[in-house]
Structure formats: C-alpha cells, structure tokens
C-alpha positions as CSV (number, residue, x, y, z in Angstrom):
1,M,25.6,78.0,43.6
2,R,23.3,75.2,44.9
3,T,21.4,77.7,47.0
4,R,20.9,80.0,44.1
5,L,19.5,77.1,41.9
6,A,17.1,76.2,44.8
7,I,15.9,79.9,45.0
8,K,15.3,80.0,41.2
9,L,13.3,76.7,41.4
10,H,11.3,78.0,44.3
11,S,10.5,81.2,42.4
12,L,9.4,79.2,39.4
13,F,7.2,77.1,41.5
14,E,5.8,80.2,43.3
15,R,4.9,81.7,39.9
16,H,2.9,78.7,38.7
17,F,1.9,77.1,42.0
18,P,1.5,79.9,44.5
19,E,1.2,78.9,48.2
20,R,-2.4,78.0,49.1
21,R,-4.2,77.4,52.4
22,L,-7.0,75.0,53.1
23,F,-9.3,76.1,56.0
24,L,-10.9,73.5,58.1
25,K,-13.7,74.9,60.2
26,S,-15.4,73.2,63.1
27,D,-18.0,74.3,65.7
28,N,-15.4,75.5,68.2
29,D,-12.3,76.1,66.1
30,T,-10.9,77.0,62.7
31,R,-7.7,75.5,61.4
32,F,-5.9,75.6,58.0
33,I,-3.4,73.5,56.1
34,R,-0.7,75.3,54.2
35,L,0.2,73.9,50.8
36,S,3.6,75.0,49.7
37,S,4.6,75.3,46.0
38,E,6.8,72.1,46.3
39,T,3.9,70.2,47.8
40,Q,1.6,71.1,45.0
41,V,4.2,70.2,42.4
42,A,4.7,66.8,44.1
43,A,1.0,66.2,44.2
44,V,0.6,67.1,40.5
45,A,3.5,64.9,39.5
46,G,2.0,62.0,41.5
47,V,-1.4,62.4,39.9
48,A,0.3,62.6,36.4
49,V,2.3,59.4,37.1
50,I,-0.9,57.6,38.2
51,V,-2.9,58.7,35.2
52,G,0.0,57.8,32.8
53,W,0.4,54.4,34.4
54,T,-3.3,53.8,34.2
55,A,-3.3,54.7,30.5
56,V,-0.3,52.5,29.7
57,A,-1.8,49.5,31.6
58,T,-5.2,50.0,29.8
59,A,-3.4,50.1,26.5
60,I,-1.4,46.9,27.3
61,L,-4.6,45.1,28.3
62,L,-6.4,46.2,25.2
63,M,-3.5,45.1,23.0
64,D,-3.2,41.8,24.8
65,S,-7.0,41.2,24.4
66,I,-6.8,42.1,20.7
67,G,-3.7,39.8,20.2
68,S,-5.4,36.9,22.0
69,G,-8.4,37.3,19.8
70,N,-6.3,37.3,16.7
71,F,-4.3,34.3,18.0
72,R,-7.6,32.4,18.6
73,E,-8.8,33.2,15.2
74,Q,-5.5,32.2,13.6
75,A,-5.6,28.9,15.6
76,K,-9.2,28.3,14.4
77,R,-8.1,29.0,10.8
78,D,-5.1,26.7,11.2
79,Q,-7.3,24.0,12.6
80,A,-9.8,24.3,9.8
81,T,-7.0,24.2,7.2
82,Y,-5.5,21.2,9.0
83,Q,-8.9,19.4,9.1
84,E,-9.4,20.2,5.4
85,R,-6.0,18.7,4.6
86,L,-6.8,15.6,6.7
87,N,-10.1,15.2,4.8
88,I,-8.2,15.5,1.5
89,L,-5.6,12.9,2.6
90,S,-8.4,10.6,3.9
91,A,-10.2,10.9,0.5
92,E,-6.9,10.1,-1.3
93,R,-6.3,7.2,1.0
94,D,-9.9,5.9,0.2
95,A,-9.2,6.4,-3.5
96,R,-6.0,4.4,-3.3
97,A,-7.8,1.7,-1.3
98,Q,-10.4,1.5,-4.0
99,E,-7.7,1.4,-6.7
100,A,-6.0,-1.4,-4.8
101,L,-9.3,-3.3,-4.5
102,A,-10.0,-2.9,-8.2
103,A,-6.5,-4.1,-9.0
104,Q,-7.0,-7.1,-6.7
105,N,-10.3,-7.8,-8.5
106,R,-8.6,-7.6,-11.9
107,F,-5.9,-9.8,-10.6
108,N,-8.4,-12.4,-9.5
109,A,-10.2,-12.3,-12.8
110,A,-6.9,-12.6,-14.7
111,L,-6.0,-15.6,-12.5
112,E,-9.3,-17.3,-13.4
113,Q,-8.6,-16.6,-17.1
114,I,-5.1,-18.1,-16.7
115,S,-6.7,-21.3,-15.2
116,A,-9.2,-21.5,-18.1
117,M,-6.4,-20.8,-20.6
118,Q,-4.3,-23.5,-19.0
119,S,-7.1,-26.0,-19.4
120,E,-7.7,-25.0,-23.0
121,L,-4.0,-25.3,-23.7
122,L,-3.8,-28.7,-22.2
123,A,-6.9,-29.8,-24.2
124,S,-5.4,-28.3,-27.4
125,E,-2.1,-30.0,-26.9
126,N,-3.9,-33.4,-26.4
127,R,-5.9,-32.8,-29.6
128,R,-2.7,-31.8,-31.5
129,R,-1.0,-34.9,-30.3
130,E,-3.9,-37.1,-31.3
131,L,-4.1,-35.4,-34.6
132,E,-0.4,-35.9,-35.2
133,T,-0.7,-39.5,-34.3
134,G,-3.6,-39.9,-36.7
135,I,-1.7,-38.1,-39.5
136,E,1.3,-40.4,-38.9
137,V,-0.9,-43.5,-39.1
138,I,-2.7,-42.2,-42.3
139,Q,0.6,-41.3,-43.9
140,T,2.1,-44.8,-43.0
141,T,-1.0,-46.5,-44.5
142,L,-0.9,-44.3,-47.5
143,R,2.8,-45.1,-48.1
144,A,2.2,-48.8,-47.8
145,T,-0.8,-48.6,-50.1
146,M,1.1,-46.6,-52.7
147,K,4.0,-49.1,-52.5
148,Q,1.5,-52.0,-53.0
149,R,0.0,-50.1,-56.0
150,E,3.5,-49.5,-57.5
151,D,4.3,-53.2,-57.0
152,A,1.1,-54.2,-58.7
153,R,1.8,-51.8,-61.6
154,T,5.3,-53.2,-61.9
155,E,4.1,-56.8,-61.9
156,L,1.4,-55.9,-64.5
157,A,4.0,-54.3,-66.7
158,T,6.2,-57.3,-66.4
159,I,3.3,-59.6,-67.4
160,Q,2.5,-57.4,-70.3
161,Q,6.1,-57.5,-71.5
162,D,6.2,-61.3,-71.2
163,A,3.0,-61.9,-73.1
164,G,1.3,-60.2,-76.0
165,E,-2.2,-59.0,-76.2
166,G,-3.4,-62.3,-77.6
167,D,-1.8,-64.1,-74.7
168,M,-3.5,-61.7,-72.3
169,Y,-6.8,-62.3,-74.0
170,M,-6.3,-66.0,-73.9
171,A,-5.3,-65.8,-70.2
172,A,-8.4,-63.8,-69.5
173,V,-10.5,-66.3,-71.3
174,T,-8.7,-69.3,-69.9
175,H,-8.5,-68.0,-66.2
176,P,-11.5,-65.5,-65.8
177,E,-11.5,-65.9,-61.9
178,Q,-7.9,-64.7,-61.7
179,M,-8.5,-61.7,-63.9
180,N,-11.7,-60.8,-62.0
181,F,-9.8,-61.1,-58.7
182,M,-7.0,-58.9,-60.0
183,T,-9.4,-56.3,-61.3
184,E,-11.3,-56.2,-58.1
185,A,-8.0,-55.9,-56.1
186,L,-6.9,-53.0,-58.2
187,A,-10.3,-51.3,-57.9
188,R,-10.2,-51.7,-54.1
189,T,-6.7,-50.4,-54.0
190,A,-7.7,-47.4,-56.0
191,E,-10.7,-46.7,-53.7
192,E,-8.5,-47.1,-50.6
193,R,-5.9,-44.8,-52.2
194,D,-8.6,-42.2,-52.9
195,Q,-10.1,-42.5,-49.4
196,I,-6.6,-42.2,-47.8
197,A,-5.9,-39.1,-49.9
198,A,-9.3,-37.6,-48.8
199,N,-8.5,-38.5,-45.2
200,A,-5.1,-36.9,-45.5
201,K,-6.6,-33.7,-47.0
202,D,-9.1,-33.6,-44.1
203,A,-6.3,-34.1,-41.6
204,L,-4.3,-31.3,-43.2
205,D,-7.4,-29.0,-43.1
206,Q,-8.0,-29.9,-39.4
207,R,-4.3,-29.2,-38.8
208,D,-4.6,-25.7,-40.4
209,E,-7.8,-25.0,-38.4
210,L,-6.1,-26.1,-35.2
211,E,-3.0,-24.0,-36.0
212,L,-5.2,-21.0,-36.5
213,E,-7.1,-21.8,-33.2
214,I,-3.7,-22.1,-31.4
215,Q,-2.6,-18.8,-32.9
216,L,-5.7,-17.1,-31.7
217,M,-5.3,-18.6,-28.3
218,Q,-1.7,-17.5,-28.2
219,E,-2.8,-13.9,-29.0
220,R,-5.4,-14.1,-26.2
221,S,-2.8,-15.6,-23.9
222,D,-0.4,-12.8,-24.7
223,E,-3.1,-10.2,-23.9
224,I,-3.9,-12.0,-20.6
225,F,-0.2,-12.1,-19.7
226,R,0.2,-8.4,-20.5
227,Q,-2.8,-7.5,-18.3
228,L,-1.5,-9.7,-15.5
229,E,2.0,-8.2,-15.8
230,E,0.6,-4.7,-15.6
231,A,-1.5,-5.6,-12.6
232,M,1.6,-7.1,-10.9
233,V,3.6,-3.9,-11.6
234,I,0.7,-1.8,-10.2
235,S,0.4,-4.0,-7.1
236,V,4.0,-4.9,-6.2
237,E,5.9,-1.7,-6.9
238,P,4.0,0.5,-4.4
239,L,4.5,-2.1,-1.6
240,D,8.2,-2.5,-2.5
241,K,8.6,1.3,-2.5
242,M,6.8,1.6,0.9
243,F,9.2,-0.9,2.5
244,R,12.2,0.8,1.0
245,Q,11.1,4.3,2.1
246,A,10.7,2.9,5.6
247,G,14.3,1.7,5.6
248,M,13.2,-2.0,5.7
249,P,15.3,-4.5,3.7
250,T,12.8,-6.2,1.4
251,D,14.9,-9.3,0.6
252,R,15.3,-10.2,4.3
253,I,11.7,-9.4,5.1
254,I,10.3,-11.5,2.2
255,E,12.6,-14.4,3.2
256,E,11.5,-14.2,6.9
257,I,7.8,-14.1,5.9
258,R,8.4,-17.0,3.5
259,R,9.9,-19.1,6.2
260,G,7.1,-18.3,8.6
261,Y,4.4,-19.2,6.2
262,S,6.0,-22.2,4.4
263,G,3.5,-24.5,6.0
264,M,0.4,-22.5,5.0
265,G,0.8,-22.2,1.2
266,G,4.2,-20.5,0.7
267,P,5.4,-20.1,-2.9
268,L,3.1,-21.2,-5.7
269,T,4.0,-24.3,-7.6
270,P,5.5,-23.4,-11.1
271,L,3.5,-24.3,-14.2
272,S,4.6,-27.2,-16.4
273,F,2.5,-28.2,-19.5
274,S,4.9,-30.9,-20.7
275,T,5.2,-34.4,-19.4
276,R,8.2,-35.5,-21.5
277,G,10.9,-33.6,-19.7
278,E,11.2,-31.0,-22.4
279,E,12.4,-27.4,-21.8
280,L,9.7,-24.8,-20.8
281,T,8.1,-22.7,-23.6
282,P,8.1,-18.9,-23.4
283,D,4.5,-19.0,-22.3
284,E,5.4,-21.4,-19.5
285,I,8.3,-19.1,-18.5
286,R,6.0,-16.1,-18.4
287,A,3.4,-18.0,-16.4
288,N,6.0,-19.1,-13.9
289,T,7.3,-15.5,-13.6
290,L,3.7,-14.3,-12.9
291,L,3.2,-16.9,-10.3
292,Q,6.4,-15.9,-8.6
293,Q,5.3,-12.3,-8.6
294,M,1.9,-13.3,-7.2
295,D,3.7,-15.2,-4.5
296,Q,5.9,-12.1,-3.8
297,L,2.7,-9.9,-3.7
298,N,1.1,-12.2,-1.2
299,L,4.3,-12.1,1.0
300,Y,4.4,-8.3,0.7
301,R,0.8,-8.1,1.9
302,L,1.5,-10.4,4.8
303,A,4.6,-8.3,5.7
304,A,2.7,-5.1,5.5
305,E,0.2,-6.4,8.1
306,K,3.1,-7.1,10.5
307,A,4.9,-3.7,10.2
308,P,3.4,-0.4,11.8
309,F,2.4,1.3,8.6
310,A,-1.1,2.3,9.8
311,N,-2.1,5.5,11.7
312,P,-2.7,4.9,15.5
313,V,-5.6,7.4,15.5
314,S,-8.3,8.6,13.2
315,S,-8.1,11.8,11.2
316,V,-10.0,14.0,13.8
317,V,-6.8,14.7,15.8
318,R,-4.1,17.3,15.8
319,F,-0.4,16.6,15.3
320,T,1.3,18.5,18.2
321,S,4.8,17.3,18.4
322,G,7.2,15.4,16.2
323,Y,10.2,13.1,16.6
324,G,13.5,14.6,17.7
325,T,14.9,17.2,20.0
326,R,12.3,19.7,21.4
327,R,11.6,22.0,24.3
328,D,10.3,20.1,27.2
329,P,6.7,21.2,28.0
330,K,7.3,20.7,31.8
331,T,10.8,22.1,32.4
332,G,11.4,24.2,29.3
333,G,14.8,22.6,28.6
334,R,15.9,20.8,25.4
335,R,15.2,17.1,25.5
336,M,15.0,14.2,23.0
337,H,11.4,13.2,22.1
338,N,11.4,9.6,21.0
339,G,8.0,9.6,19.4
340,V,5.2,11.7,18.0
341,D,2.2,13.3,19.8
342,F,-1.4,13.4,18.5
343,A,-3.9,15.6,20.5
344,G,-7.6,14.9,20.5
345,A,-10.7,14.6,22.6
346,Q,-10.8,12.6,25.8
347,G,-11.5,9.0,25.0
348,T,-10.5,9.1,21.3
349,D,-10.1,5.5,20.0
350,I,-6.5,4.3,19.6
351,F,-5.7,1.5,17.2
352,A,-2.9,-1.1,16.8
353,T,-0.8,-0.1,13.8
354,A,0.2,-3.7,12.9
355,D,-0.3,-7.3,13.9
356,G,1.5,-8.4,17.1
357,V,1.3,-9.5,20.7
358,V,0.7,-7.2,23.7
359,T,3.7,-7.3,26.0
360,H,2.7,-4.5,28.5
361,A,-0.8,-3.2,29.4
362,G,-0.7,-1.1,32.6
363,W,0.9,1.9,34.4
364,Q,4.5,2.9,33.8
365,S,6.1,6.0,35.3
366,G,6.1,9.0,33.0
367,F,4.0,7.2,30.3
368,G,0.9,6.7,32.5
369,R,-1.3,4.0,31.2
370,L,0.8,2.4,28.6
371,V,0.3,-0.3,25.9
372,K,3.3,-2.1,24.3
373,I,2.9,-4.4,21.3
374,K,5.7,-6.6,19.9
375,H,5.6,-7.1,16.1
376,A,7.7,-9.0,13.6
377,F,11.1,-7.9,12.3
378,G,12.2,-6.8,15.8
379,I,9.7,-3.9,15.9
380,E,7.8,-2.7,19.0
381,T,5.2,0.1,19.3
382,L,4.2,2.1,22.4
383,Y,0.9,3.9,23.1
384,A,1.2,6.2,26.2
385,H,-1.0,8.5,28.4
386,N,-4.2,6.5,27.8
387,T,-7.2,7.0,30.0
388,K,-8.4,3.4,29.5
389,I,-6.7,0.2,28.3
390,R,-8.7,-2.4,26.3
391,V,-6.2,-5.2,25.9
392,K,-4.3,-7.6,28.1
393,V,-0.7,-8.9,28.2
394,G,-0.3,-11.9,25.9
395,Q,-3.3,-10.9,23.7
396,R,-2.7,-11.2,20.0
397,V,-4.0,-8.1,18.1
398,S,-4.4,-7.3,14.4
399,R,-3.8,-4.0,12.6
400,G,-6.8,-1.7,13.3
401,D,-7.9,-3.3,16.5
402,H,-9.1,-0.9,19.2
403,I,-6.6,-1.2,22.0
404,A,-7.0,2.0,24.2
405,D,-8.7,5.3,24.8
406,M,-6.8,8.6,24.6
407,G,-6.2,10.4,27.9
408,S,-3.7,12.5,29.9
409,T,-2.2,10.1,32.5
410,G,1.4,10.2,33.5
411,R,3.7,13.1,32.7
412,S,1.4,15.0,30.3
413,T,0.1,18.6,29.9
414,G,-3.1,17.6,28.1
415,T,-5.1,14.9,26.4
416,H,-3.0,13.3,23.7
417,L,-1.4,10.1,22.5
418,H,2.4,9.6,22.7
419,Y,3.2,7.0,20.0
420,E,6.7,5.4,19.6
421,V,8.2,2.9,17.2
422,R,11.3,1.0,18.3
423,V,13.4,-1.3,16.1
424,N,15.6,-3.8,18.0
425,G,15.1,-1.6,21.1
426,K,16.1,1.7,19.5
427,P,13.5,4.4,18.8
428,V,12.9,5.5,15.2
429,N,10.7,8.2,13.7
430,P,7.1,6.7,13.5
431,M,6.2,9.1,10.7
432,T,8.6,7.3,8.4
433,Y,6.3,4.3,8.4
434,I,3.0,6.4,8.3
435,K,4.2,8.6,5.4
436,A,5.6,5.6,3.5
437,A,2.2,3.9,3.5
438,R,0.2,7.1,2.9
439,N,-0.5,6.4,-0.8
440,V,-0.7,2.6,-0.5
441,F,-3.4,1.8,2.1
C-alpha cells in the first residue's frame, strides 16, 4: 500500500516536474547533474517558503512602523491635550489667586472702615452722654425755676387775698422799692423760664438730630458688617474645606497654630465700647464675632503655609505614575508605590511644598539624590532622583523655595521627580493635598 502511494506521488511529480539534467562543460570534460522530480519539488517548496516568510516579515515590519507612527501621533495629541488642560488649570489657579487677593483687599478696606466706625461710635457715645447730662441739668434747673415761680404765684395770691386792691395800692405807694424788686424778680424769673424752655427745645432738637445720625451710622455699620461677614465666608470656607478634604482635623490644627503663635499676636482682642461693665450690644457682639473669624482666617493661612498643599513642580511636566500598587518598571512585578511621579526635562526646578526644615539632603539608596523636609503636624515630604540638591540639612525653607533640580539618579528609568508625603511616618497620597488646594491658591 505504501509502495503504491509512493509510485503515484512519483508519477504525479514526473508529470509536472519531469527529470532534468544540467550539463557542466569544461575544456577537457563534460559533466551533468541530474535533477529528479523530488529534488525539484523540494527546491520549489523551499523557494516558496522563503518568499512567503519574506512577505510576512515585510508586512509585520510595515504594520509595526505604521503602529509606531500612530502611537507617536497619539502620544503627541495626548501631550498637547494634557498641556492645554494644565494651562487651563494654571489660568484657573491664577484667577482664584486674584479673587483671593481682591477678597483680602476688600477685607483690609472693611477693617479700616470698622476702625473709623469704632472711632465715630465712641465720639457719638461721648456726645450723647454729654447731651444727656446737659439735658438733665437743664431739666433740673427748669423744675427748680418752675417751682420758684409757683411759690411766687402762691405767695402773691395769698397777699391778694389778705389785702384788697386799695391796700395793694397803698402798699405800692408806701413801699415802692419792695414792689419794684418783686416786679423785677418776677420779670427775671419769666425771662429765665423762657430761656430754659428755649434751651430745652434746642436740646430736644439736637437729640433728634443725634438720634437720626446714630440711626444712619447704624445702617452704615450694618452694611459694613454684612460686607465683612460675606468676605469672611468667602475667605474662610475654602480654606476650611481644603483642610477637611485633605483629612486634616481643623480644630486640632488651629489650636496648634494658636499655641505656636501666641507670642506674636495670636487672637485679636474683643471690642468693648462700654466702660461701665454693661452687657455687650448686638453690634459689639457682631464685631467680636468678626474679629474671631479674622483671627481664624489668619490662623488658617499660617497653617496652609505649613502643610504641603503646593505643587512641587511647575505645569510643564507630565504626571507619569500615581500613588498605590503598580507594575514595577524594573522587574515587572506588582509593588506598592508610596508617592507620585512627575516626568520633565533634565534640571527642571523642584520647589518645597510647605514651610519646614531640611532633615536630609544627599544620596540614599534607591532614591538617588534625595531631599527630606520636616513640616508641622507630623508631616514630612520627600523629593527623590534629583540631579542637583540646592539646600542643606538644618536649613529652614518656605513654600515655593527652589530646593533641587530634576534628574534620574538612583533606581530610575528616566528623568522624573518621585514625590512623597508622610504623616507620622506613614505614606499618604500626595495628590490629596494638591487637589484639595487646586481652587484655593
């Protein structure tokens, strides 16, 4: 059976590939090479395999070249989109900064108005007290004069009852000095009464004018208080929200800042317009509330400078790796990434994200050239893989200070910044702080 199949295959090959001979002739001899049907089939098959492989390889190379081009174009488009988004965020940040500056200016102007209003209120209260004292003196004098007038009238009526008109006439003729004295005394009393009445009317008019002036000042004071209260809401609420989104307990932070700055101003002294130990008026209560809010705003701003809410690099970088489990770029295995990575050009400026003290500025295995900064509230930030360090251990830095240049030292696959935030020694997601402050600073 196998022999018959071989004979049929040989006949098929003979039909399409008959036996051929290649003659090789030299000067002295002639030789030939016999090409059997099987040999020809094998040669054709080999040529076909080589041609097919060449075509497939060429197609693969072309597809890879086209795919690489598309990937590069897509990467360029993604980079342009990311850059545009960064520009928009930068513009929004600048707008928020301008709004915060305008709010601060309005706050300062309102504070000046409160100082002027306080002076006016004190002057008005002094004038009111003086006027009340004058009115009391005038009223006392008027009552005494009116009593004297009534006594004189009573005495005159008694005299008239005791004596008739003839007796009065005789008394006037007999004692003219006494009658003149009495007449002049009554005239003076009448003039004093009229003068006191006029003074009392003037005092009442002045009181009405002063009450109107006080009412206008009260309305103006209410408007100033309303503007200040709105400014406080606009200024304090974003900062409070920023701390809460970052998971930072505001009460403990404010208390810690208050203790640290108690010798440099601390809480503002409450207002008190009264010197007689009386209860505070509603305006005084509102003013004290505003001063407490101002104090809280000041403490929030101090705390914001000490927490890492700023971005460690400028906007011309690329966010390449986030916080959490990821594929290790060296080994390919799954590992925990305790920070975030920003890729940029060699030597890109790196900035401190909060006020603090440098605790490490040198080489550390894996991190390369590393900068560590200790901040308030148990927070520490790390800036790794730098090409150059621009601070020293023990140096005090402020938010926004240039501390290093971006590089690729240590365990790194390219130029980038590895940025970490640790709270009480435990790593947390740095983007929590950066995103929380995105619409504040």
